[in-house]
MARTI-431004 format. One line per 8 residues: their letters; for each residue y, x, z of N, C-alpha, C, O, CB. Coordinates in steps of 0.05 Angstrom, whole numbers. Each point is the difference from the previous one (the first is absolute). Glycine has a CB too. Example, Ala and Ser with C-alpha at 12.3 -4.5 7.8 and 13.67 -1.06 7.14 Angstrom:
<atoms>
as> -114,264,156,24,-18,0,24,18,0,0,21,13,-23,-59,12 ~ 44,31,-39,24,16,1,22,-15,14,22,10,4,-35,14,-47
</atoms>
This chain:
<atoms>
xxxxxxxx> 15,-62,-321,-1,12,27,-22,-14,16,2,-24,7,47,34,-9 ~ -71,4,7,-24,-12,12,4,-7,29,-13,-18,10,-14,44,-42 ~ 45,-13,46,4,-6,28,12,-27,5,-5,-12,21,11,60,-14 ~ 9,-59,-25,13,-26,3,3,-13,-27,21,3,-13,4,14,54 ~ -45,-32,-50,1,-13,-26,23,-20,-2,11,-8,20,-60,13,-24 ~ 57,-11,-21,23,-17,-4,-6,-29,6,18,-16,6,-2,47,-40 ~ -41,-40,32,-7,-28,3,-22,-4,21,-11,19,11,25,-27,-59 ~ -20,-18,53,-22,-7,18,8,-1,29,-16,9,17,-14,12,-49
xxxxxxxx> 53,-33,38,9,-1,28,9,-29,5,10,-14,-18,4,63,18 ~ -17,-58,25,8,-27,8,31,-3,-2,14,20,4,-54,-23,26 ~ 50,-21,-37,29,-4,-3,16,8,25,22,10,-2,-33,-47,-29 ~ -1,33,55,14,7,24,5,29,4,16,8,17,-35,-48,3 ~ 4,57,-35,3,29,2,14,12,-25,4,24,-1,-46,-24,29 ~ 48,-17,-47,10,10,-26,25,16,2,2,21,-13,-23,-60,-8 ~ 41,30,36,26,15,2,-4,27,13,9,20,-11,15,-64,14 ~ -38,45,19,-6,25,13,-16,19,-18,5,24,-1,-4,-47,46
xxxxxxxx> -19,11,-60,-18,16,-18,17,13,-21,-3,24,-6,-35,-56,15 ~ 57,17,-22,16,11,-21,18,22,10,3,21,-12,-4,-65,-11 ~ 14,40,47,17,20,11,-15,26,7,8,22,-5,22,-58,22 ~ -54,32,-5,-16,23,8,-10,15,-25,-1,24,0,-13,-48,42 ~ 7,9,-62,-10,13,-24,21,16,-14,-5,22,-11,-27,-59,5 ~ 57,27,7,22,16,-12,5,26,15,4,21,-12,17,-64,-3 ~ -22,42,42,3,24,16,-23,19,-4,4,24,-2,21,-50,36 ~ -50,15,-36,-23,17,-4,0,13,-28,-7,23,-3,-19,-51,35
xxxxxxxx> 36,13,-52,2,11,-27,20,24,0,-4,20,-14,-7,-65,-6 ~ 32,42,36,19,22,2,-12,24,14,3,23,-9,34,-56,10 ~ -52,28,21,-13,22,15,-21,14,-16,-2,25,1,12,-50,41 ~ -27,10,-56,-23,11,-14,6,7,-29,-14,17,-12,-15,-44,41 ~ 51,16,-41,5,4,-28,27,14,-5,0,22,-12,-27,-61,3 ~ 49,26,17,26,11,-7,6,27,13,11,18,-12,4,-65,6 ~ -22,49,32,7,25,14,-17,24,-11,12,20,-6,-1,-47,47 ~ -37,25,-44,-15,22,-12,9,5,-29,1,22,-9,-40,-33,38
xxxxxxxx> 46,-11,-43,9,3,-28,26,16,-1,4,15,-19,-26,-58,7 ~ 39,39,32,25,16,1,-5,29,3,14,17,-11,9,-56,31 ~ -44,46,-4,-8,28,3,-9,12,-27,7,23,-7,-19,-31,56 ~ -4,-7,-63,-10,9,-26,24,5,-19,1,20,-14,-44,-46,20 ~ 61,7,-7,24,3,-17,17,24,9,12,14,-17,-12,-63,8 ~ 1,53,35,15,24,10,-13,26,-10,14,19,-6,0,-46,47 ~ -40,27,-42,-14,24,-10,6,4,-30,4,23,-8,-41,-30,42 ~ 38,-14,-49,7,2,-28,29,10,-3,5,18,-17,-37,-56,5
xxxxxxxx> 50,27,28,28,9,-1,3,29,7,15,14,-13,-1,-61,24 ~ -29,56,9,2,28,8,-9,19,-23,12,21,-4,-20,-34,52 ~ -13,4,-62,-9,16,-23,21,2,-22,3,20,-14,-50,-33,25 ~ 63,-9,-14,19,-1,-22,26,15,6,13,11,-17,-33,-55,4 ~ 28,43,39,26,12,7,-2,27,12,20,13,6,-3,-59,1 ~ -41,56,-3,-4,26,13,11,23,-17,5,-3,-24,-45,-16,47 ~ 43,42,-11,10,24,-13,-21,12,-19,7,14,-19,23,-5,58 ~ -56,-14,-33,-21,13,-16,-7,-18,-24,3,-25,2,-21,48,39
xxxxxxxx> 9,-12,-63,-7,-16,-24,-24,-18,6,-18,6,16,35,30,-46 ~ -18,-59,16,-21,-19,4,-24,8,-17,2,7,-23,31,-44,31 ~ -57,37,5,-25,7,-14,-22,-18,9,5,-19,15,10,66,-18 ~ -39,-41,-6,-23,-18,8,-4,0,30,-9,-20,11,-12,30,-55 ~ 28,12,57,-3,2,29,18,-19,15,-5,-7,23,-8,54,-28 ~ 35,-56,-8,18,-19,13,-12,-27,4,9,-16,16,28,41,-37 ~ -59,-31,5,-13,-26,3,-18,-2,24,-4,-21,11,5,17,-61 ~ -11,27,59,-19,0,23,11,-13,25,-14,-16,12,-6,58,-32
xxxxxxxx> 45,-35,29,10,-13,24,4,-30,-4,-4,-16,19,27,58,-8 ~ -17,-51,-35,3,-29,-6,-27,-14,4,-1,-21,12,39,30,-44 ~ -59,4,22,-27,-12,3,-8,1,30,-12,-19,10,-1,34,-57 ~ 20,6,60,-6,2,29,14,-21,16,-11,-10,19,5,58,-24 ~ 30,-56,-3,14,-22,14,-10,-27,-8,1,-19,16,39,48,-14 ~ -50,-31,-26,-9,-26,-10,-26,-10,13,-3,-23,5,25,34,-48 ~ -40,8,48,-26,-8,11,2,-14,27,-10,-22,4,-11,61,-28 ~ 35,-27,44,4,-14,26,16,-26,-3,-3,-18,17,0,62,6
xxxxxxxx> 20,-46,-43,16,-24,-4,-17,-23,-10,7,-23,5,32,52,-15 ~ -60,-23,-5,-17,-21,-12,-20,-11,20,-7,-24,-1,13,45,-44 ~ -16,-4,63,-22,-8,18,6,-24,16,-16,-18,1,3,65,1 ~ 36,-49,12,5,-24,17,0,-26,-16,-6,-21,10,33,49,20 ~ -19,-27,-56,0,-24,-17,-28,-7,-9,-6,-24,-5,52,35,-10 ~ -64,9,13,-26,-5,-11,-21,-8,21,-20,-13,-7,31,46,-28 ~ -7,-26,60,-19,-7,21,10,-22,17,24,-7,1,-40,54,-1 ~ -3,-59,15,7,-22,18,6,12,28,-16,14,11,-12,-47,-37
xxxxxxxx> 52,27,36,8,10,26,6,-24,19,15,-17,-8,4,60,-13 ~ -31,-43,44,5,-22,19,28,3,12,10,22,3,-59,-25,7 ~ 61,-20,-3,28,0,10,6,20,22,22,13,-1,-21,-60,-12 ~ -18,51,34,7,19,21,4,28,-10,12,17,14,-37,-45,17 ~ 15,35,-55,1,27,-10,22,3,-22,3,22,-11,-51,-16,22 ~ 63,-27,-17,19,2,-22,21,22,5,4,16,-18,-11,-65,10 ~ 19,50,31,21,20,5,-12,29,-2,13,17,-11,11,-50,41 ~ -47,37,-18,-13,26,0,-7,9,-28,5,23,-8,-23,-31,53
xxxxxxxx> 7,-10,-61,-8,7,-27,24,5,-18,0,18,-17,-41,-46,22 ~ 63,12,-1,24,5,-15,12,28,7,9,14,-18,0,-64,18 ~ -10,57,25,10,27,8,-18,22,-12,10,20,-11,8,-39,53 ~ -44,15,-41,-19,20,-11,3,3,-30,-1,22,-11,-31,-32,48 ~ 36,-13,-51,4,2,-29,26,16,-7,-1,16,-18,-23,-60,14 ~ 45,38,19,25,15,-5,-3,29,7,10,18,-14,16,-59,23 ~ -40,47,13,-5,28,8,-17,15,-20,6,23,-6,-2,-37,54 ~ -24,0,-59,-17,12,-21,16,7,-24,-3,22,-12,-36,-47,29
xxxxxxxx> 57,7,-26,16,5,-23,20,22,5,7,16,-18,-12,-64,5 ~ 14,50,38,19,21,7,-14,28,-1,11,19,-12,15,-51,41 ~ -49,33,-17,-14,26,2,-12,9,-27,3,23,-8,-14,-33,56 ~ -1,-9,-62,-14,7,-25,19,0,-24,-6,11,-21,-35,-30,40 ~ 64,5,-16,18,-2,-23,27,12,4,8,18,-15,-32,-59,4 ~ 39,31,31,28,9,3,3,29,8,17,14,-11,-6,-60,25 ~ -29,56,4,2,28,8,-4,19,-24,17,16,-6,-34,-29,51 ~ -6,10,-60,-3,17,-23,21,-5,-22,7,19,-14,-56,-17,25
xxxxxxxx> 57,-27,-14,20,-6,-21,26,15,6,13,11,-18,-33,-56,10 ~ 29,45,33,24,14,7,-3,31,-3,18,14,-8,-6,-52,40 ~ -36,47,-25,-6,29,-3,0,8,-29,10,22,-6,-36,-24,48 ~ 15,-14,-59,0,7,-29,27,-3,-12,8,17,-16,-55,-33,14 ~ 62,-5,10,26,-5,-13,21,21,9,13,13,-17,-24,-62,15 ~ 14,52,28,21,18,10,28,-10,-5,4,-18,-16,-36,56,9 ~ 51,-26,20,28,-7,-6,10,-22,18,-15,-16,11,8,30,-57 ~ 34,-14,49,13,-19,18,-1,-29,-12,-1,-19,15,31,55,1
xxxxxxxx> -31,-38,-42,0,-26,-13,-24,-17,7,1,-25,0,25,45,-37 ~ -48,-7,44,-25,-15,7,0,-9,29,-17,-16,7,-7,43,-42 ~ 42,-16,51,-1,-5,29,3,-30,6,-15,-10,17,33,55,-9 ~ 1,-60,-20,3,-28,7,-26,-16,-5,-7,-18,16,55,21,-26 ~ -62,3,-11,-25,-14,-6,-22,8,20,-18,-17,6,31,15,-54 ~ -12,26,58,-19,9,20,5,-16,26,-19,-7,14,16,53,-35 ~ 28,-50,27,7,-16,24,-9,-29,-2,-7,-12,20,46,43,-12 ~ -39,-41,-32,-10,-28,-5,-29,-2,9,-8,-20,13,40,14,-52
xxxxxxxx> -48,26,33,-28,0,8,-3,0,30,-18,-12,11,6,36,-53 ~ 30,-10,56,-1,1,30,7,-27,11,-12,-10,20,24,58,-20 ~ 8,-61,-11,9,-26,9,-22,-21,-3,-1,-20,15,48,31,-27 ~ -65,-7,-7,-22,-19,-5,-18,-2,24,-13,-21,4,15,32,-52 ~ -5,10,64,-18,-1,23,7,-22,20,-16,-18,4,9,67,-9 ~ 31,-48,17,7,-22,19,4,-27,-14,-6,-21,12,27,55,17 ~ -12,-34,-54,5,-25,-14,-26,-15,-4,-2,-24,4,42,44,-27 ~ -61,-6,13,-26,-12,-4,-11,-11,26,-11,-22,0,3,52,-39
xxxxxxxx> 10,-15,60,-11,-9,26,15,-25,9,-13,-19,9,1,66,3 ~ 38,-48,-13,15,-23,10,-5,-24,-17,-1,-23,10,36,54,6 ~ -38,-28,-42,-6,-23,-18,-28,-10,6,-4,-25,0,35,43,-35 ~ -50,-1,39,-27,-8,7,-1,-15,26,-14,-21,3,-4,59,-28 ~ 32,-28,45,1,-14,26,15,-27,-3,-8,-20,12,7,64,12 ~ 22,-45,-40,14,-25,-5,-18,-20,-13,2,-24,6,41,49,-9 ~ -59,-17,-16,-18,-18,-14,-20,-12,20,-7,-24,-2,12,50,-41 ~ -15,-9,61,-19,-10,20,13,-20,19,-11,-22,5,-13,65,-7
xxxxxxxx> 47,-37,12,14,-18,18,8,-26,-13,-1,-21,12,18,61,13 ~ -9,-39,-50,9,-24,-14,-23,-19,-3,3,-25,2,31,52,-27 ~ -58,-17,19,-23,-18,-5,-16,-7,25,-8,-23,3,5,43,-48 ~ -1,-1,63,-18,-4,22,12,-9,26,-14,-9,18,-13,43,-39 ~ 54,-32,24,13,-7,25,22,-21,-5,16,3,-19,-26,42,37 ~ 11,-66,-2,-20,-8,20,-25,-10,-13,0,-8,-23,37,-3,55 ~ -59,11,-16,-25,-10,-11,1,-30,-6,13,-15,14,-37,50,13 ~ 12,-42,-49,-2,-28,-8,-29,-6,-9,-14,18,-9,63,-20,-5
xxxxxxxx> -58,-23,17,-28,-7,-6,-7,5,-29,-23,6,-6,25,-40,42 ~ 18,32,-54,-6,3,-29,-11,28,-7,-12,3,-21,48,-36,12 ~ -31,53,26,-11,26,-5,-30,0,-1,-12,18,-12,52,2,34 ~ -53,-39,-8,-29,-2,-1,-11,-8,-26,-24,5,-5,26,-16,52 ~ 14,0,-65,-9,-8,-27,1,23,-20,-7,-4,-23,22,-42,33 ~ -5,69,-1,2,24,-18,-24,19,5,-16,-5,18,67,0,-19 ~ -52,26,-15,-20,21,4,11,23,17,-13,21,2,-8,-34,-45 ~ 44,10,55,13,22,14,-11,4,28,-8,-20,13,49,11,-40
xxxxxxxx> -42,34,35,-8,6,28,23,-6,18,23,9,-4,-55,27,-12 ~ 27,-51,37,21,-8,19,-7,12,28,-22,-5,10,31,-38,-35 ~ 9,59,36,-5,12,26,16,-15,21,23,-7,-4,-31,52,-17 ~ -5,-50,43,12,-17,22,0,17,26,-20,11,7,4,-54,-29 ~ 39,44,35,1,12,26,-11,-18,21,1,-24,-2,39,49,-12 ~ -52,-13,35,-13,-16,21,12,8,28,10,22,4,-52,-25,-32 ~ 40,-16,46,9,4,28,-24,9,16,-19,-16,4,56,-18,-7 ~ -37,58,13,-22,10,16,10,12,26,23,8,2,-51,0,-44
xxxxxxxx> 10,-5,61,6,14,25,-24,17,7,-23,-5,-8,52,-33,24 ~ -24,60,-2,-21,18,9,2,4,30,22,-4,12,-22,28,-57 ~ -22,-17,58,0,2,29,16,23,10,11,0,22,-56,-21,-22 ~ 46,43,-16,15,24,7,19,7,-22,-5,-6,-24,-33,22,53 ~ 60,-2,-23,19,8,-20,-14,17,-21,-14,19,6,51,-20,27 ~ -33,-5,-59,-14,14,-21,15,-5,-26,15,-20,-2,-60,15,25 ~ 42,23,-42,13,-3,-26,-21,-10,-20,-16,15,-11,49,22,21 ~ -32,-63,-14,-20,-14,-17,14,-17,-20,19,-14,6,-53,14,31
xxxxxxxx> 25,1,-62,10,-19,-21,-22,-18,-7,-24,7,-1,57,27,-16 ~ -26,-59,11,-20,-20,-7,12,-20,-19,25,-3,-1,-48,8,46 ~ 6,-19,-59,10,-20,-19,-22,-16,-13,-24,5,6,64,23,-14 ~ -33,-46,-9,-19,-15,-16,8,2,-29,23,-2,-6,-33,-30,45 ~ -10,35,-56,5,2,-29,-14,-23,-14,-24,-2,2,29,52,1 ~ 11,-66,-17,-12,-22,-15,-4,11,-29,19,1,-15,4,-38,44 ~ -47,45,-35,-6,12,-25,-10,-20,-21,1,-24,4,-12,65,20 ~ 2,-30,-47,-10,-17,-21,-27,-12,6,-6,-22,-9,32,49,-23
xxxxxxxx> -43,-12,47,-27,-10,5,-6,-3,29,-19,-14,7,6,37,-48 ~ 29,-11,59,-6,0,29,26,-3,16,22,6,-9,-63,22,1 ~ 37,-38,32,20,3,22,-9,23,17,-23,1,9,35,-51,-9 ~ 6,69,4,-8,24,15,19,3,24,24,1,-3,-41,22,-39 ~ 5,-21,66,15,6,25,-5,30,5,-22,9,-1,17,-57,20 ~ 26,63,-13,-3,29,3,19,10,21,21,-11,6,-34,15,-54 ~ 4,18,61,16,13,20,-9,29,3,-23,7,-6,30,-50,31 ~ 11,60,-16,-7,28,5,20,12,19,23,-9,3,-43,14,-49
xxxxxxxx> 11,16,60,17,15,19,11,24,-15,-14,13,-16,-13,-28,56 ~ 53,21,-35,13,23,-13,-4,24,17,14,4,20,20,-34,-43 ~ -52,47,15,-6,25,14,1,23,-20,-13,-2,-21,-16,-22,56 ~ 44,46,-30,1,22,-19,-28,11,-6,-16,3,18,62,8,-1 ~ -51,-5,-43,-25,12,-9,-24,-17,8,-21,11,8,43,34,-5 ~ -19,-71,-4,-22,-18,8,1,-25,-17,21,-8,-9,-21,27,56 ~ -24,-31,-51,-1,-26,-14,12,-22,16,6,-21,-11,-47,37,-13 ~ 43,-12,50,12,-20,17,-17,-24,8,10,-22,5,31,35,-26
xxxxxxxx> -68,-9,22,-18,-21,8,6,-26,-14,4,-21,13,-9,43,32 ~ 4,-22,-72,8,-24,-14,-20,-23,4,-24,4,5,46,25,-39 ~ -12,-53,32,-16,-25,2,7,-18,-23,24,-2,-8,-27,6,58 ~ -17,-17,-61,5,-17,-23,-20,-23,-1,-24,5,4,43,34,-30 ~ -10,-63,21,-17,-23,-3,8,-13,-26,23,-8,-4,-28,1,54 ~ -15,4,-68,5,-12,-26,-14,-27,-2,-24,-2,6,29,48,-27 ~ 9,-66,12,-11,-27,-3,3,-8,-30,22,-4,-9,-11,-9,58 ~ -33,10,-63,2,-9,-28,9,-29,-2,-6,-16,18,-30,48,-31
xxxxxxxx> 52,-38,-7,10,-27,-3,-22,-21,-2,4,-23,9,37,42,-31 ~ -63,-12,11,-22,-19,-2,-12,-7,26,-14,-21,2,5,39,-46 ~ 13,-2,65,-11,-5,26,19,-15,19,-7,-5,23,-20,45,-29 ~ 51,-48,-4,19,-14,17,-6,-30,-1,-2,-12,-21,37,47,12 ~ -38,-47,33,-7,-28,2,25,-17,4,0,-24,-7,-44,36,26 ~ 65,-1,-8,25,-15,5,21,17,12,-5,22,10,-22,-63,-4 ~ 52,31,-8,23,15,10,19,-19,14,6,-22,-10,-10,56,-27 ~ 13,-27,62,20,-17,13,16,18,19,-6,23,4,-24,-64,-7
xxxxxxxx> 52,29,13,18,15,18,-2,-11,28,-2,-24,5,34,32,-43 ~ -33,11,58,-1,-7,28,23,14,14,11,20,-10,-61,-27,8 ~ 56,-2,26,19,14,18,-15,13,22,-12,-14,17,49,-19,-28 ~ -37,59,12,-15,15,20,16,1,26,23,8,0,-46,20,-36 ~ 11,-37,58,14,-1,25,-2,25,17,17,5,17,-25,-53,-17 ~ -12,65,-6,-5,24,16,-12,21,-18,-9,-5,-22,4,-21,65 ~ 3,51,-32,-12,22,-15,-29,-7,-7,-14,-13,16,45,46,8 ~ -39,-24,-48,-27,-6,-9,-10,24,-16,15,12,-15,-5,-62,14
xxxxxxxx> -36,58,4,-10,22,-15,3,-4,-30,-5,-21,-11,-28,29,47 ~ 42,14,-50,4,-2,-28,-17,19,-16,-15,-9,-18,61,-5,27 ~ -45,39,-2,-15,21,-15,-5,23,19,14,3,20,6,-17,-64 ~ -40,30,39,-6,24,16,0,24,-19,-12,0,-21,-15,-26,55 ~ 40,48,-25,-1,25,-15,-28,11,1,-17,-8,16,66,17,-7 ~ -54,11,-26,-27,12,-1,-8,13,26,-24,2,5,31,5,-54 ~ 12,1,65,-6,13,26,-3,-21,22,-3,8,24,27,34,-39 ~ -22,-67,9,-3,-22,19,26,-10,12,-1,-19,16,-42,39,-6
xxxxxxxx> 66,-9,-17,25,-9,11,5,-29,-10,2,-5,-24,16,52,25 ~ -14,-65,18,4,-28,-8,29,-5,-8,19,9,13,-56,-23,18 ~ 41,-2,-51,26,-9,-9,2,-30,5,-19,-15,-7,23,52,-28 ~ 17,-46,47,3,-28,8,21,-14,-17,22,11,-5,-37,1,52 ~ 9,-37,-54,20,-16,-14,19,-11,22,-8,-12,19,-24,0,-57 ~ 58,15,33,20,-9,20,5,-30,-4,-4,-11,-22,25,56,23 ~ -12,-59,20,6,-28,-1,20,-7,-22,18,15,-6,-28,-19,55 ~ 6,-19,-61,17,-9,-22,-17,-13,-22,-24,-4,4,57,40,7
xxxxxxxx> -21,-42,-33,-15,-13,-22,-20,20,-13,6,23,-3,33,-53,-5 ~ -63,20,2,-20,16,-13,-13,-17,-22,-1,-24,1,-8,50,42 ~ 0,-12,-64,-16,-12,-21,-30,3,7,-9,23,5,45,-14,-40 ~ -50,-31,36,-29,1,7,-15,-3,-27,2,-21,-13,5,2,60 ~ -23,39,-54,-16,-1,-24,-29,-3,8,-12,18,12,45,11,-38 ~ -44,-52,21,-28,-6,8,-20,9,-21,3,-5,-23,14,-35,50 ~ -38,54,-17,-22,9,-17,-26,-8,13,0,-9,23,28,47,-41 ~ -50,-34,4,-27,-6,11,-6,18,24,-17,-8,17,2,-7,-63
xxxxxxxx> 27,38,48,-5,19,22,20,-3,23,-1,15,19,-19,16,-52 ~ 38,-50,31,20,-4,20,28,0,-12,3,1,-24,-33,20,58 ~ 50,-22,-17,27,-1,-9,14,27,3,-6,15,19,8,-63,-6 ~ 15,55,-32,17,23,3,29,-9,1,8,-21,-11,-41,50,-15 ~ 49,-13,40,28,-8,5,20,18,-15,-5,24,-3,-9,-41,48 ~ 36,5,-53,22,15,-11,24,-8,18,14,-19,-6,-32,21,-42 ~ 24,14,69,23,-7,17,26,8,-13,9,23,2,-38,-16,38 ~ 42,-26,-53,24,5,-15,22,-20,7,-6,-24,4,-21,44,-41
xxxxxxxx> 52,-11,38,22,-18,4,5,-18,-24,13,-21,2,7,54,29 ~ -31,-26,-54,1,-16,-24,-26,-14,-5,-10,-1,-23,44,33,3 ~ -46,-43,41,-27,-10,-1,-3,-22,-21,-20,0,-15,15,11,62 ~ 24,-30,-49,-3,-22,-19,1,10,-29,-16,-9,-17,37,-21,51 ~ -4,49,-39,2,11,-27,-26,16,-7,-10,-2,-22,60,4,26 ~ -59,14,16,-24,16,-5,-25,-19,-4,-17,6,-17,37,32,45 ~ -21,-59,-12,-22,-19,-4,1,-12,-28,-21,-4,-12,22,-7,61 ~ 23,5,-59,2,-10,-27,-9,20,-21,-13,-7,-20,50,-22,35
xxxxxxxx> -30,54,-11,-9,21,-18,-30,3,0,-12,1,-21,55,23,29 ~ -55,-23,16,-29,2,2,-14,-24,-13,-20,3,-14,25,24,56 ~ 5,-51,-36,-12,-24,-11,0,0,-31,-19,-7,-13,33,-18,55 ~ 9,33,-53,2,1,-29,-19,21,-12,-11,-4,-21,59,-12,24 ~ -50,39,11,-18,21,-10,-29,-9,1,-15,7,-18,48,28,34 ~ -40,-50,5,-28,-10,1,-5,-20,-22,-21,2,-14,21,4,64 ~ 18,-24,-55,-3,-20,-21,0,14,-27,-15,-9,-18,37,-26,46 ~ -7,55,-32,1,15,-25,-27,14,-5,-10,0,-22,60,7,27
xxx> -62,4,16,-25,14,-2,-23,-20,-7,-19,8,-14,35,27,46 ~ -14,-59,-23,-21,-20,-4,3,-15,-27,-18,-13,-9,14,8,58 ~ 28,8,-61,5,-15,-25,-17,11,-23,2,-10,-23,45,0,39
</atoms>
């Protein structure tokens, strides 16, 4: 499973890693596998005779089931990908399998495929929460993408989402306005790990400029703890209530990039 390898994690993260990996294996492996087996069962118990055409729905269910295991998926997308994999197996496998099989005997196995949708999503979300929450500094020693919520304020009431992403190669600060049929004047600042000179935590006593949307709307960091990331072009802020943990994650990611 490429999304969460079995080894290469700090001891302080090992227990959470094992639990999360078990949940993710269920979301990406056991749940889609159950849909594939349900398609096989429908072909065997259906009212119509089994032929070469009965294999096609099984193959259709197998392809979406294999993809999540074969590709690398970042933790924030685990639940969505698990749901999409189960949905793909349902549409490409279970629907045609039930149509080919026919009969009441195949109905329970068809219902198994439907149950896989919420089950896969919940397991994927559980895997994310088990590993990523609460934030700990040891996450910085992994290759996983870590998303951090930020405290911001705007001068006028507006629907804006913002955050910081601790990626494999960069720290990215991002924000956008939610407007129907619009890109939402997105703003993004990317800082490569090689350009980071130092990281420390400060206590912000008053509002301070943080980021500006593409249309010029200023976003302000609210008072409280902030992570200050120093670069040659100046400092960038991560206004987070988990500032000490985030600083530890960033510091480990910088040291990992320089190693």
